[in-house]
Every structure is written in structure tokens, then in C-alpha cells.
matplotlib code that plots the C-alpha trace (Angstrom):
import matplotlib.pyplot as plt

x = [111.5, 108.3, 106.4, 109.0, 108.9, 105.1, 105.4, 108.1, 106.3, 102.9, 105.1, 106.7, 103.6, 101.5, 104.4, 103.0, 99.3, 98.3, 96.7, 99.9, 101.8, 99.8, 99.9, 102.6, 102.0, 102.1, 105.5, 106.9, 106.1, 107.1, 110.4, 113.1, 114.9, 118.4, 116.4, 118.4, 117.1, 119.5, 116.4, 116.7, 118.0, 120.9, 120.3, 120.6, 118.3, 116.7, 113.7, 113.2, 113.0, 111.2, 108.5, 108.3, 107.9, 105.8, 102.5, 102.8, 103.3, 101.2, 101.4, 102.4, 101.4, 103.7, 103.5, 105.9, 106.9, 110.0, 110.6, 113.6, 114.3, 117.7, 118.5, 121.6, 121.5, 119.0, 116.4, 117.4, 116.5, 116.6, 114.1, 115.0, 112.4, 111.3, 109.1, 107.1, 106.0, 103.9, 104.4, 101.4, 100.2, 102.0, 101.8, 105.0, 106.4, 109.4, 111.5, 113.8, 115.4, 114.8, 116.4, 114.9, 116.7, 114.2, 115.4, 113.2, 113.4, 111.7, 109.4, 108.4, 109.8, 111.1, 112.8, 116.3, 117.6, 116.1, 117.1, 115.8, 118.0, 116.4, 116.6, 115.4, 111.9, 111.2, 110.5]
y = [83.7, 84.6, 85.3, 87.8, 89.2, 89.4, 91.3, 93.7, 94.7, 95.0, 97.3, 99.2, 99.9, 100.9, 103.7, 104.9, 105.6, 108.8, 108.0, 106.3, 109.3, 111.4, 109.5, 110.0, 107.4, 104.6, 106.2, 106.2, 102.2, 101.3, 103.5, 102.6, 104.8, 104.5, 105.2, 106.8, 108.0, 109.6, 111.4, 111.5, 115.2, 113.6, 115.1, 112.7, 112.9, 110.3, 109.3, 112.9, 114.7, 112.2, 112.3, 116.2, 116.3, 113.4, 114.3, 118.0, 117.2, 116.5, 112.8, 111.8, 108.8, 106.1, 103.0, 100.4, 97.7, 94.8, 93.9, 91.8, 90.5, 90.0, 88.6, 90.5, 88.8, 86.4, 89.6, 92.1, 92.3, 94.6, 95.3, 96.7, 98.1, 100.5, 103.5, 106.0, 109.1, 111.9, 114.4, 115.9, 118.9, 118.2, 116.0, 115.3, 112.0, 111.4, 107.8, 106.2, 103.2, 102.3, 100.3, 99.8, 97.8, 96.2, 94.8, 92.7, 94.9, 94.0, 91.2, 93.6, 94.9, 98.4, 100.3, 101.2, 102.9, 103.8, 105.6, 106.7, 107.4, 109.2, 107.8, 108.1, 107.0, 103.0, 101.5]
z = [92.8, 91.1, 93.9, 95.1, 91.6, 91.7, 95.1, 94.4, 91.3, 93.1, 96.0, 93.4, 91.4, 94.8, 94.9, 91.4, 92.9, 93.7, 97.1, 98.2, 96.9, 99.0, 102.3, 104.5, 106.6, 103.4, 102.4, 105.7, 106.0, 102.0, 102.1, 104.4, 106.9, 104.6, 101.3, 99.0, 95.5, 92.3, 90.3, 86.5, 87.2, 89.2, 92.3, 95.4, 98.3, 101.2, 102.9, 104.6, 101.1, 99.7, 102.7, 102.2, 98.5, 97.4, 99.5, 98.1, 94.3, 91.5, 91.1, 87.8, 85.5, 85.3, 82.9, 83.8, 81.5, 81.2, 84.9, 86.0, 89.4, 90.6, 93.9, 95.5, 98.9, 100.9, 102.2, 99.3, 95.6, 92.9, 90.5, 87.2, 84.7, 82.0, 82.6, 80.5, 83.0, 82.3, 85.4, 86.8, 85.1, 81.9, 78.8, 77.7, 78.2, 79.8, 79.3, 82.0, 83.0, 86.6, 89.5, 93.0, 95.5, 98.1, 101.8, 103.9, 107.1, 110.5, 108.3, 105.6, 102.3, 102.0, 99.1, 100.3, 96.9, 93.7, 90.5, 87.5, 84.3, 81.5, 77.9, 74.6, 73.9, 73.6, 70.4]

ax = plt.figure().add_subplot(projection="3d")
ax.plot(x, y, z, "-o")
ax.set_aspect("equal")
plt.show()
């Protein structure tokens, strides 16, 4: 289980990187076709919208902590964590509780769901 946790944290944090977010090809490999996200604003969108938006936006700086892994099925796991994000071009930190669901599809882990819920600053 620790190996899977480390692998999914690595993939999650790979999606934080500016060069990954700018690469349509890498995003296409990491995000499943049936991907759904519910953003901090409450807006729901899919893979198509993510692939259109992420490469063109100023990348945020994200620091994540307190990762927790939950097995949902043999080839499906949920990663829960806290994140502090500063959007590109801004200086104010945004705090959120995050959840990603990863599924093993055709031999590789892909994100099928993500949600970030805004919250008060962490202590």
C-alpha cells in the first residue's frame, strides 16, 4: 500500500508542475477520458475543458501535505490531502481540502475525479 501511496503522490504532484500543466500530451496521459472535476468555485467540468484551460493559464504554486490513501476497488484509489495554492500572477494563498480518485487503466494510473473544497487557513 505504501508503494501505491508514493506512486499516486508522485503523479498528483507531477500535475502541480508548470511544465506538466503546459503539456497537452502529458495531461492527456495523466487524465482519464471520463475525468470530472468539481473546482473550488463549484463549477463542474471534464477532461476536454481541463485540456483546453490548463496549458494556457499561468501555473499556480501548490504545496500539499497530509496525504491519505484509501483503496476503493482493486484498481481504484482515493488520495486525500490539504493544499495551499497561490494562483499564477497573484500573491494571496488559497487553502483547500482536496480529493483525487485514480484508476489503473490499460496499465497506467490516471486521474478520473478531482475536487478541491476551499477552507480556512491551516493551523
